[in-house]
NUROGU-344014 format. One line per 10 residues: number of its first residue (from 0); their letters; for each residue z, x, y of N, C-alpha, C, CB. Coordinates in steps of 0.2 Angstrom, whole numbers, plus 5000, padded with zeros to 4 digits. Last residue first. Glycine has a CB too. Layout:
! residues N
NUM> a> Z/X/Y/Z/X/Y/Z/X/Y/Z/X/Y ~ ...
! end
This chain:
! residues 267
266> xxxxxxxxxx> 4710/4822/4763/4712/4815/4764/4710/4812/4771/4721/4815/4763 ~ 4701/4832/4767/4700/4826/4763/4704/4820/4763/4700/4828/4756 ~ 4712/4839/4777/4705/4837/4776/4701/4832/4772/4703/4843/4776 ~ 4722/4842/4763/4724/4838/4770/4717/4833/4772/4725/4845/4778 ~ 4713/4851/4756/4717/4845/4754/4718/4840/4760/4724/4847/4751 ~ 4712/4861/4765/4706/4858/4764/4709/4851/4760/4701/4864/4759 ~ 4727/4866/4768/4723/4864/4771/4716/4859/4769/4722/4868/4773 ~ 4735/4862/4752/4733/4865/4755/4728/4862/4763/4730/4868/4749 ~ 4753/4854/4753/4747/4854/4753/4742/4860/4756/4746/4849/4756 ~ 4769/4862/4749/4765/4860/4754/4756/4858/4750/4765/4867/4761
256> xxxxxxxxxx> 4777/4856/4734/4774/4862/4738/4769/4857/4744/4769/4869/4731 ~ 4791/4853/4725/4787/4852/4729/4785/4857/4731/4788/4848/4732 ~ 4799/4850/4708/4798/4854/4714/4793/4852/4718/4797/4860/4714 ~ 4809/4841/4697/4804/4841/4699/4804/4845/4707/4803/4833/4699 ~ 4814/4844/4679/4816/4848/4688/4811/4847/4690/4818/4857/4689 ~ 4823/4839/4664/4816/4839/4669/4818/4842/4677/4811/4831/4669 ~ 4830/4832/4653/4828/4838/4654/4822/4840/4657/4827/4840/4649 ~ 4838/4817/4658/4831/4817/4658/4830/4825/4659/4829/4812/4664 ~ 4850/4810/4661/4850/4815/4655/4844/4817/4653/4854/4812/4649 ~ 4850/4803/4670/4847/4799/4664/4847/4803/4659/4839/4796/4666
246> xxxxxxxxxx> 4859/4809/4678/4861/4803/4678/4856/4802/4673/4862/4799/4685 ~ 4846/4821/4680/4850/4821/4678/4856/4815/4676/4851/4825/4681 ~ 4836/4812/4688/4835/4813/4682/4842/4816/4679/4830/4819/4682 ~ 4843/4810/4701/4843/4803/4696/4840/4805/4690/4839/4797/4699 ~ 4843/4822/4703/4850/4819/4703/4850/4813/4698/4852/4818/4711 ~ 4829/4822/4705/4833/4829/4703/4839/4826/4700/4836/4835/4710 ~ 4828/4813/4717/4825/4813/4711/4828/4816/4706/4819/4816/4711 ~ 4837/4819/4727/4838/4812/4725/4834/4812/4718/4835/4805/4732 ~ 4831/4831/4730/4837/4832/4728/4837/4823/4726/4844/4837/4735 ~ 4816/4829/4735/4818/4831/4728/4827/4830/4725/4815/4839/4728
236> xxxxxxxxxx> 4821/4821/4746/4819/4818/4742/4819/4820/4734/4816/4817/4745 ~ 4828/4834/4753/4829/4827/4752/4828/4822/4748/4828/4825/4757 ~ 4816/4841/4755/4822/4843/4751/4826/4838/4750/4824/4847/4754 ~ 4807/4835/4763/4805/4837/4755/4811/4837/4752/4801/4845/4753 ~ 4814/4834/4776/4813/4827/4771/4812/4829/4764/4806/4821/4774 ~ 4814/4847/4779/4819/4844/4778/4819/4839/4774/4822/4843/4783 ~ 4801/4850/4780/4804/4852/4774/4813/4851/4773/4803/4860/4774 ~ 4795/4843/4789/4792/4841/4781/4797/4845/4777/4782/4844/4779 ~ 4801/4846/4799/4803/4841/4798/4801/4840/4790/4800/4836/4802 ~ 4796/4860/4799/4802/4859/4798/4805/4854/4796/4805/4860/4802
226> xxxxxxxxxx> 4783/4857/4798/4785/4861/4796/4792/4860/4791/4784/4864/4799 ~ 4774/4853/4812/4780/4850/4807/4781/4852/4802/4780/4844/4806 ~ 4766/4862/4817/4773/4860/4819/4776/4855/4815/4773/4858/4825 ~ 4758/4869/4804/4764/4872/4808/4769/4867/4811/4760/4875/4814 ~ 4750/4858/4804/4756/4858/4799/4760/4863/4801/4754/4860/4792 ~ 4744/4857/4816/4748/4852/4814/4754/4854/4809/4743/4846/4811 ~ 4738/4871/4815/4744/4870/4821/4747/4864/4819/4742/4868/4828 ~ 4730/4868/4805/4734/4874/4803/4741/4873/4811/4728/4883/4803 ~ 4723/4859/4810/4726/4857/4804/4732/4862/4803/4721/4857/4799 ~ 4715/4866/4821/4719/4861/4822/4723/4858/4816/4715/4857/4824
216> xxxxxxxxxx> 4708/4874/4812/4712/4877/4816/4718/4873/4819/4708/4879/4822 ~ 4698/4867/4804/4704/4872/4803/4709/4872/4808/4702/4878/4801 ~ 4693/4860/4816/4695/4857/4813/4701/4859/4808/4690/4855/4811 ~ 4686/4872/4818/4689/4869/4826/4693/4867/4820/4684/4864/4833 ~ 4677/4878/4807/4683/4882/4810/4687/4875/4815/4680/4890/4815 ~ 4672/4872/4795/4673/4869/4802/4679/4872/4805/4673/4861/4803 ~ 4665/4884/4788/4661/4878/4790/4664/4873/4795/4659/4873/4783 ~ 4676/4892/4786/4672/4897/4790/4667/4890/4793/4669/4903/4784 ~ 4687/4886/4782/4687/4888/4788/4682/4891/4791/4691/4892/4788 ~ 4681/4881/4769/4681/4876/4774/4684/4878/4781/4686/4871/4771
206> xxxxxxxxxx> 4680/4895/4764/4675/4890/4765/4676/4884/4771/4673/4888/4758 ~ 4694/4896/4761/4691/4900/4765/4683/4897/4766/4691/4908/4762 ~ 4699/4885/4754/4701/4886/4761/4696/4891/4765/4710/4890/4761 ~ 4690/4887/4742/4690/4881/4747/4693/4881/4753/4693/4875/4743 ~ 4695/4898/4737/4687/4896/4739/4686/4891/4743/4683/4895/4735 ~ 4706/4897/4735/4706/4900/4739/4699/4899/4741/4709/4906/4736 ~ 4706/4886/4724/4707/4885/4731/4707/4889/4737/4713/4883/4731 ~ 4701/4893/4713/4697/4885/4716/4699/4884/4723/4698/4877/4712 ~ 4710/4901/4712/4703/4903/4712/4700/4897/4717/4700/4903/4704 ~ 4720/4893/4706/4720/4897/4712/4713/4901/4714/4725/4903/4710
196> xxxxxxxxxx> 4713/4887/4695/4717/4882/4701/4717/4887/4708/4728/4879/4698 ~ 4704/4886/4683/4708/4892/4686/4710/4890/4695/4702/4899/4685 ~ 4699/4876/4675/4706/4879/4676/4708/4884/4680/4708/4881/4672 ~ 4686/4876/4673/4686/4881/4671/4696/4881/4670/4682/4887/4675 ~ 4683/4867/4685/4682/4865/4678/4685/4871/4674/4673/4864/4676 ~ 4688/4875/4697/4691/4870/4694/4691/4868/4686/4689/4865/4698 ~ 4677/4881/4695/4682/4887/4696/4685/4881/4692/4687/4891/4705 ~ 4665/4871/4699/4667/4876/4693/4671/4882/4692/4662/4878/4690 ~ 4669/4870/4713/4670/4866/4708/4671/4868/4701/4666/4862/4709 ~ 4667/4882/4721/4675/4880/4719/4673/4873/4714/4680/4877/4727
186> xxxxxxxxxx> 4653/4886/4717/4657/4889/4712/4666/4887/4715/4654/4899/4711 ~ 4646/4872/4725/4645/4876/4717/4651/4880/4714/4637/4882/4716 ~ 4652/4870/4737/4647/4865/4732/4647/4867/4726/4639/4866/4734 ~ 4657/4881/4743/4660/4873/4743/4659/4869/4736/4657/4868/4749 ~ 4647/4889/4740/4652/4890/4737/4658/4884/4736/4655/4896/4740 ~ 4641/4885/4750/4636/4887/4742/4643/4884/4739/4634/4898/4741 ~ 4645/4887/4762/4642/4879/4758/4640/4878/4751/4636/4876/4762 ~ 4646/4899/4762/4652/4896/4763/4652/4888/4758/4654/4896/4772 ~ 4632/4903/4762/4637/4906/4758/4645/4901/4757/4638/4914/4763 ~ 4632/4899/4777/4626/4895/4771/4630/4899/4764/4614/4898/4773
176> xxxxxxxxxx> 4641/4905/4785/4641/4897/4783/4637/4893/4777/4639/4894/4789 ~ 4637/4918/4784/4643/4916/4780/4644/4908/4778/4649/4918/4783 ~ 4625/4917/4791/4625/4920/4784/4631/4916/4781/4626/4929/4783 ~ 4629/4913/4803/4624/4908/4798/4626/4910/4792/4617/4909/4799 ~ 4638/4923/4806/4639/4915/4805/4636/4911/4801/4638/4913/4810 ~ 4635/4939/4798/4633/4933/4803/4636/4927/4802/4627/4931/4803 ~ 4650/4947/4793/4643/4944/4794/4642/4939/4799/4642/4942/4788 ~ 4663/4947/4793/4660/4953/4795/4651/4953/4795/4662/4959/4790 ~ 4670/4937/4788/4669/4938/4795/4666/4943/4797/4674/4939/4799 ~ 4670/4937/4774/4664/4935/4779/4666/4934/4785/4659/4930/4777
166> xxxxxxxxxx> 4680/4943/4765/4677/4946/4769/4670/4942/4774/4675/4950/4765 ~ 4683/4932/4759/4688/4936/4761/4686/4941/4765/4691/4938/4757 ~ 4671/4931/4749/4674/4926/4756/4678/4929/4759/4679/4920/4754 ~ 4670/4942/4741/4666/4942/4745/4668/4936/4751/4660/4941/4742 ~ 4680/4940/4732/4683/4945/4738/4676/4945/4743/4685/4953/4735 ~ 4675/4926/4726/4682/4925/4732/4681/4932/4736/4691/4925/4728 ~ 4665/4931/4722/4663/4926/4725/4671/4926/4730/4660/4920/4720 ~ 4670/4939/4711/4666/4942/4716/4663/4938/4722/4660/4944/4712 ~ 4675/4930/4704/4677/4934/4708/4676/4938/4712/4680/4936/4706 ~ 4664/4924/4699/4669/4920/4704/4674/4923/4708/4674/4917/4701
156> xxxxxxxxxx> 4658/4933/4692/4655/4928/4698/4659/4923/4703/4650/4924/4695 ~ 4669/4932/4680/4666/4939/4686/4664/4936/4692/4658/4943/4683 ~ 4666/4920/4677/4673/4922/4679/4671/4928/4684/4678/4924/4672 ~ 4654/4920/4673/4657/4915/4679/4661/4917/4680/4659/4910/4679 ~ 4654/4928/4661/4649/4929/4666/4652/4926/4674/4642/4925/4663 ~ 4662/4924/4654/4666/4927/4657/4661/4930/4663/4669/4931/4651 ~ 4653/4914/4645/4658/4911/4650/4663/4915/4656/4662/4909/4647 ~ 4639/4917/4642/4645/4922/4640/4650/4919/4646/4644/4932/4642 ~ 4629/4910/4647/4631/4908/4641/4637/4912/4639/4625/4908/4637 ~ 4626/4906/4662/4632/4910/4658/4634/4908/4651/4638/4908/4661
146> xxxxxxxxxx> 4614/4898/4664/4614/4905/4662/4619/4911/4662/4610/4907/4666 ~ 4623/4886/4663/4619/4886/4657/4614/4895/4659/4612/4876/4658 ~ 4630/4887/4676/4633/4884/4669/4629/4887/4661/4633/4875/4669 ~ 4620/4886/4684/4624/4893/4683/4628/4892/4677/4629/4896/4690 ~ 4614/4874/4680/4610/4880/4681/4615/4886/4681/4606/4881/4687 ~ 4624/4863/4686/4622/4865/4679/4618/4872/4676/4619/4860/4676 ~ 4624/4869/4700/4631/4871/4694/4629/4869/4686/4639/4868/4696 ~ 4613/4864/4702/4614/4870/4702/4619/4873/4700/4612/4873/4707 ~ 4614/4851/4701/4609/4851/4695/4610/4862/4697/4598/4845/4698 ~ 4626/4849/4708/4625/4847/4703/4619/4851/4698/4625/4841/4704
136> xxxxxxxxxx> 4617/4853/4725/4623/4855/4718/4625/4854/4713/4629/4855/4719 ~ 4608/4846/4731/4605/4850/4723/4611/4853/4720/4599/4855/4723 ~ 4612/4843/4742/4610/4836/4736/4608/4839/4730/4603/4831/4738 ~ 4617/4854/4749/4622/4849/4745/4618/4845/4740/4626/4844/4750 ~ 4602/4866/4745/4606/4860/4750/4613/4857/4747/4601/4854/4752 ~ 4599/4879/4739/4596/4877/4744/4601/4870/4747/4588/4874/4741 ~ 4601/4895/4732/4604/4889/4734/4601/4885/4740/4609/4891/4735 ~ 4594/4908/4721/4592/4903/4728/4596/4895/4728/4582/4900/4728 ~ 4601/4918/4710/4599/4912/4711/4598/4908/4718/4603/4909/4706 ~ 4604/4931/4712/4597/4931/4713/4597/4924/4713/4592/4935/4710
126> xxxxxxxxxx> 4616/4932/4706/4615/4933/4711/4608/4930/4713/4618/4938/4713 ~ 4615/4928/4692/4617/4923/4696/4617/4924/4702/4623/4922/4694 ~ 4608/4942/4687/4605/4936/4689/4607/4929/4691/4603/4934/4685 ~ 4621/4948/4688/4616/4951/4692/4608/4944/4693/4613/4958/4686 ~ 4629/4943/4680/4632/4942/4686/4624/4942/4692/4639/4949/4687 ~ 4621/4946/4667/4624/4940/4668/4625/4938/4675/4630/4938/4665 ~ 4623/4960/4668/4614/4957/4668/4617/4949/4669/4608/4958/4658 ~ 4636/4961/4666/4632/4965/4672/4626/4960/4674/4629/4974/4670 ~ 4636/4957/4653/4642/4953/4659/4637/4956/4664/4652/4957/4660 ~ 4629/4963/4643/4628/4958/4644/4629/4956/4651/4630/4955/4640
116> xxxxxxxxxx> 4635/4976/4645/4630/4977/4649/4627/4968/4650/4625/4983/4645 ~ 4650/4973/4640/4648/4975/4648/4643/4974/4650/4647/4980/4651 ~ 4643/4972/4625/4648/4969/4631/4645/4968/4637/4653/4973/4632 ~ 4635/4983/4623/4632/4977/4625/4633/4974/4628/4630/4975/4622 ~ 4640/5000/4632/4637/4996/4625/4636/4988/4627/4643/4996/4618 ~ 4639/5010/4641/4647/5005/4643/4644/4999/4634/4646/4999/4654 ~ 4628/5017/4641/4635/5021/4641/4641/5018/4640/4636/5024/4645 ~ 4619/5012/4635/4620/5017/4634/4626/5019/4633/4617/5019/4636 ~ 4619/5000/4644/4619/4999/4637/4621/5007/4635/4612/4995/4635 ~ 4617/5007/4656/4622/5003/4657/4625/5002/4649/4621/4997/4661
106> xxxxxxxxxx> 4603/5013/4654/4608/5015/4655/4614/5012/4656/4607/5018/4657 ~ 4597/4997/4654/4596/5003/4648/4602/5008/4649/4589/5007/4647 ~ 4599/4994/4667/4603/4990/4660/4603/4996/4653/4597/4984/4656 ~ 4601/5006/4678/4597/5002/4675/4602/4999/4669/4591/5006/4672 ~ 4605/5011/4697/4608/5011/4689/4602/5007/4687/4617/5007/4687 ~ 4600/5012/4707/4595/5013/4704/4597/5014/4697/4592/5018/4706 ~ 4608/4997/4716/4607/5006/4715/4602/5005/4707/4618/5012/4713 ~ 4610/4984/4714/4611/4987/4721/4610/4994/4720/4619/4986/4725 ~ 4610/4978/4702/4607/4973/4708/4606/4980/4716/4615/4966/4709 ~ 4618/4987/4696/4610/4986/4692/4606/4983/4699/4609/4978/4683
96> xxxxxxxxxx> 4631/4988/4701/4626/4993/4702/4619/4992/4699/4628/4999/4698 ~ 4637/4976/4702/4634/4977/4707/4628/4982/4706/4637/4979/4713 ~ 4647/4977/4692/4644/4973/4693/4637/4971/4697/4648/4971/4694 ~ 4656/4989/4688/4649/4989/4688/4644/4983/4691/4648/4990/4682 ~ 4670/4982/4689/4671/4988/4692/4661/4989/4691/4677/4994/4689 ~ 4667/4969/4681/4669/4968/4686/4669/4975/4692/4676/4965/4685 ~ 4665/4976/4668/4661/4974/4671/4661/4973/4678/4659/4970/4669 ~ 4679/4981/4668/4675/4986/4668/4669/4981/4670/4673/4989/4661 ~ 4684/4967/4665/4688/4971/4670/4682/4977/4673/4695/4974/4666 ~ 4680/4967/4652/4678/4961/4659/4678/4965/4664/4684/4954/4661
86> xxxxxxxxxx> 4684/4976/4645/4678/4975/4646/4675/4971/4650/4675/4974/4640 ~ 4698/4973/4646/4696/4978/4649/4688/4980/4651/4700/4983/4645 ~ 4701/4956/4649/4702/4961/4647/4699/4967/4648/4703/4961/4642 ~ 4711/4945/4661/4704/4947/4659/4705/4954/4653/4699/4949/4667 ~ 4720/4942/4668/4722/4941/4662/4716/4943/4659/4725/4935/4660 ~ 4721/4941/4684/4720/4934/4679/4718/4935/4673/4715/4929/4681 ~ 4720/4952/4686/4727/4947/4689/4725/4943/4685/4727/4944/4698 ~ 4707/4958/4681/4716/4960/4680/4720/4956/4680/4720/4964/4685 ~ 4700/4950/4692/4699/4949/4685/4704/4952/4682/4692/4951/4683 ~ 4706/4956/4707/4705/4950/4704/4705/4948/4696/4699/4950/4707
76> xxxxxxxxxx> 4703/4968/4702/4709/4970/4703/4708/4960/4702/4712/4976/4711 ~ 4688/4968/4702/4691/4970/4695/4700/4970/4696/4689/4979/4693 ~ 4687/4967/4716/4682/4962/4710/4686/4963/4705/4674/4964/4708 ~ 4691/4978/4720/4695/4971/4721/4694/4968/4717/4695/4967/4727 ~ 4681/4989/4717/4688/4988/4714/4693/4982/4715/4692/4993/4716 ~ 4669/4984/4721/4671/4983/4714/4677/4984/4712/4669/4986/4711 ~ 4673/4986/4736/4672/4979/4734/4674/4978/4725/4662/4977/4734 ~ 4677/4999/4737/4681/4994/4738/4679/4989/4735/4682/4993/4745 ~ 4662/5004/4736/4669/5004/4731/4674/5001/4733/4671/5009/4730 ~ 4657/5005/4750/4656/5001/4746/4660/4998/4740/4652/5003/4745
66> xxxxxxxxxx> 4670/5008/4763/4665/5012/4757/4663/5005/4751/4671/5018/4752 ~ 4668/4999/4778/4670/5003/4772/4667/5003/4768/4675/5000/4769 ~ 4659/4992/4787/4659/4998/4789/4664/5002/4780/4665/4998/4799 ~ 4658/4980/4784/4665/4979/4787/4663/4988/4791/4674/4978/4779 ~ 4647/4978/4775/4647/4976/4782/4652/4976/4787/4645/4969/4782 ~ 4651/4995/4767/4650/4984/4766/4647/4985/4774/4660/4977/4764 ~ 4639/5007/4763/4644/5005/4767/4644/4996/4766/4642/5008/4775 ~ 4635/5019/4748/4633/5013/4753/4641/5010/4757/4631/5007/4747 ~ 4635/5032/4741/4631/5032/4749/4631/5025/4753/4622/5033/4749 ~ 4642/5028/4731/4644/5032/4734/4640/5033/4742/4644/5038/4730
56> xxxxxxxxxx> 4638/5019/4720/4640/5017/4727/4640/5020/4732/4645/5015/4727 ~ 4637/5029/4708/4630/5023/4712/4634/5021/4719/4628/5013/4706 ~ 4649/5035/4709/4643/5037/4708/4636/5036/4712/4642/5036/4704 ~ 4657/5026/4707/4660/5028/4713/4652/5032/4715/4668/5034/4712 ~ 4655/5020/4695/4652/5015/4701/4653/5017/4708/4657/5008/4700 ~ 4658/5028/4686/4648/5027/4687/4651/5022/4693/4642/5023/4678 ~ 4672/5028/4688/4668/5036/4689/4660/5032/4691/4668/5042/4678 ~ 4674/5018/4681/4674/5015/4691/4672/5026/4691/4687/5010/4696 ~ 4669/5018/4669/4666/5013/4673/4667/5015/4681/4670/5006/4672 ~ 4679/5026/4666/4671/5029/4662/4668/5024/4669/4669/5024/4649
46> xxxxxxxxxx> 4691/5021/4667/4690/5026/4669/4683/5028/4671/4693/5029/4665 ~ 4687/5009/4658/4691/5007/4666/4689/5014/4669/4701/5005/4666 ~ 4688/5013/4645/4681/5011/4648/4681/5011/4656/4679/5003/4644 ~ 4702/5017/4641/4698/5023/4647/4689/5019/4647/4699/5034/4643 ~ 4711/5008/4637/4710/5009/4645/4703/5013/4645/4717/5014/4648 ~ 4711/4999/4622/4710/5004/4625/4707/5004/4632/4707/5008/4620 ~ 4726/4988/4619/4718/4990/4618/4717/4997/4625/4711/4982/4619 ~ 4739/4983/4620/4737/4986/4614/4730/4991/4616/4736/4980/4608 ~ 4740/4974/4631/4745/4983/4630/4742/4986/4624/4754/4984/4629 ~ 4734/4967/4640/4732/4969/4635/4735/4975/4634/4726/4968/4636
36> xxxxxxxxxx> 4742/4963/4652/4740/4957/4648/4738/4960/4641/4734/4952/4650 ~ 4746/4975/4657/4751/4971/4655/4748/4965/4650/4755/4968/4662 ~ 4734/4982/4657/4739/4984/4650/4742/4978/4652/4745/4992/4650 ~ 4730/4976/4671/4725/4978/4664/4729/4977/4657/4722/4986/4664 ~ 4739/4982/4678/4738/4975/4677/4735/4973/4671/4735/4972/4683 ~ 4737/4996/4677/4743/4992/4675/4742/4985/4675/4747/4992/4680 ~ 4722/4997/4682/4723/4999/4676/4730/4994/4672/4725/5007/4676 ~ 4724/4992/4695/4722/4989/4692/4720/4989/4684/4720/4988/4694 ~ 4732/5002/4701/4736/4993/4700/4731/4990/4695/4735/4987/4709 ~ 4722/5014/4700/4729/5014/4695/4732/5005/4696/4737/5021/4698
26> xxxxxxxxxx> 4715/5017/4705/4712/5012/4698/4717/5009/4697/4710/5016/4692 ~ 4717/5026/4717/4715/5019/4717/4715/5013/4710/4709/5020/4719 ~ 4726/5038/4715/4722/5034/4708/4722/5028/4711/4726/5033/4699 ~ 4730/5045/4726/4728/5050/4720/4723/5045/4716/4735/5052/4715 ~ 4733/5039/4734/4728/5042/4738/4726/5046/4730/4732/5048/4746 ~ 4738/5021/4735/4738/5027/4732/4734/5032/4731/4739/5026/4728 ~ 4731/5013/4744/4737/5015/4745/4739/5022/4742/4742/5010/4743 ~ 4714/5016/4745/4719/5015/4742/4727/5015/4746/4718/5018/4738 ~ 4702/5022/4751/4703/5015/4750/4710/5014/4748/4697/5011/4746 ~ 4700/5036/4756/4701/5030/4760/4701/5024/4759/4697/5030/4764
16> xxxxxxxxxx> 4706/5040/4743/4712/5043/4749/4710/5038/4755/4712/5051/4753 ~ 4694/5039/4733/4702/5033/4732/4705/5037/4740/4711/5035/4721 ~ 4686/5049/4738/4685/5042/4740/4692/5037/4740/4680/5039/4734 ~ 4694/5057/4728/4693/5060/4735/4691/5052/4739/4685/5066/4735 ~ 4691/5052/4717/4697/5055/4719/4698/5054/4727/4698/5062/4716 ~ 4678/5053/4717/4682/5046/4716/4688/5047/4719/4683/5044/4707 ~ 4673/5063/4717/4673/5062/4721/4675/5054/4721/4667/5065/4722 ~ 4682/5069/4702/4684/5071/4710/4681/5067/4716/4682/5078/4712 ~ 4672/5062/4694/4680/5062/4696/4681/5064/4702/4684/5066/4692 ~ 4660/5066/4697/4662/5059/4697/4669/5059/4701/4662/5057/4688
6> xxxxxxx> 4661/5081/4695/4660/5079/4701/4664/5073/4704/4653/5079/4700 ~ 4664/5079/4681/4669/5081/4683/4667/5080/4693/4670/5090/4680 ~ 4650/5075/4677/4657/5070/4677/4661/5071/4681/4662/5071/4671 ~ 4645/5085/4679/4643/5080/4683/4647/5075/4685/4639/5078/4681 ~ 4655/5101/4681/4650/5096/4676/4649/5092/4682/4654/5093/4669 ~ 4655/5115/4689/4657/5108/4688/4652/5104/4687/4661/5106/4694 ~ 4659/5131/4683/4654/5126/4686/4657/5120/4682/4647/5126/4685
! end
């Protein structure tokens, strides 16, 4: 007789065939990233959290038509790549279970303990916060920080927002624009305050593309048109600066990078 646990395990593996380059284990890249940053920590909680997430979300589909489990997997991958530990990554796998399924906080606490449950609860509360307009942005940012007594709650929420932003093309334009404005006004600045520059930049770029598509596309074309000229100029300037540094026996090396589209727009 197959137990509920085995049922969940085999369901996860079957669903994994739909959503991963590795049909045997879609959790593998997440586990590997987490282990790379935390080699001495027990990763079993990730297996258990994944099985639970699959069970809870198995009937659900994203707006894209894909299995819902793709979202918590993507969120947990972002968290693992950021260097978060297994408890936070597990919370990423479970972050929508209480809000979107019949799974309760009490059940989560019994199964995964206080830390994971506290993170899931915090993200759930943030998701229920209503955003009005840009004039309220600073107030909302303060409320988000106050509600995130554990800063890891905010990190999970930022990872959640990043993946949702990547899939805005599947939702109504009006809904995507509302979320993009909230992201630009609230979550990108908070990512900046936390020193999460890559997250901040991606949130800004994705929001900019949704809010001002015509301007975004104009900048993309303009940057592409000038790329060759810019690269030649940049290479020349960098060579001169590094040569001067060597001449002064200064142990340093200067590199350059292209500005992001949103940064160009702001200038």
